[in-house]
N, C-alpha and C positions, 0 to 999 in steps of 0.2 A: 160490558155491563154499563148500565146507566145508574144515575144516583137520584135519590129522593131525600131532600133535607129533613133532618129530625133535630132533636134537642142538641144543644151545644155545637151547632153547625157541623156536626160530623155526619156525612152522608150514609144513609142506609142503602147499600147498593142492591141493584136489581139485575138478575140475569136476563139478558135480552131474549125475547121470544118464549119465555117459560112461565108467563103469568099464571097459566092454568094449573101449574104445579105448586103454587104458593099455598102452604097450609097454615101459615101463621107468622107471628113475630116472636122471636126468642129474646128473653131477658137474661142477662148475665150480671152477676155481682160486680159492681164497679166499672161496668162497661156499657156502651151504648147498645140499644136494641138492634137486632139484625133480622132480616127476612129469613124464613125457614121454608125450604122446598122439600117436596117428596121426591127422593132420588129416582124411584121407579117410575113415577109419572113423568119426570124429565126424560128418562130413557124412552118412554112410550111416545112422547112428543117428537123426539128426534127420529124414532123409527117411522112414524107416520109422515112427518114432514120431509125427511131426507130419503125415505125408502131403505133405511138401513136395517140390518139384522140386529137382534138384541146385543150380540157380542160387539158389533160396531158401535152401537149407541153407548154401551158401557165404556168402551175404550175412549170414546170422545168425551164422555162425562168425566171420567177419572183424570184424564190428562188436561183437557181444555177448560173444564168448568170447575170441578171440585179442586183441581190442582192450581187454580188461579187465585193467588193471594193478592188482594188489592187494598189491603189496609183494614182498619178497625171495622169498617162497614161491610166487609165481605160476608155474603150470605152463608147459611149453613144448609147442608143437604142431609136429610134424615133417611135412613134405611129402615123401612117398616119391619117390625118384629111380628111374625104371625102368632106365635105362642110363647109368651115370655117364660113360662115355666119350663118349656122344653129347651129354651136357650140357656137359662142360668140354673136350672134344677128346680125341683118341686119344693124344697125346703124354704121356709120363710125365716128371716132373721128375727132374733128375740129382741 
């Protein structure tokens, strides 16, 4: 991963070769902003670039990318939810 300086001299780390999967910047209370990646797009990049199956790309992502903690600027990888209501139920909180 490479770094990009942000506020307070804490680097916002960037996953090498996965720029096309960046979907935004995440803000967290009391912490520096981090880059946010689409997990599935990252897998697609590895599948295309390396000629891997989906399972191989997921294994690489989970162990070598998502599993790599490099400090406060470590990026976040988001798993898209297709249908929120099917995931958590159809009831809405009061």
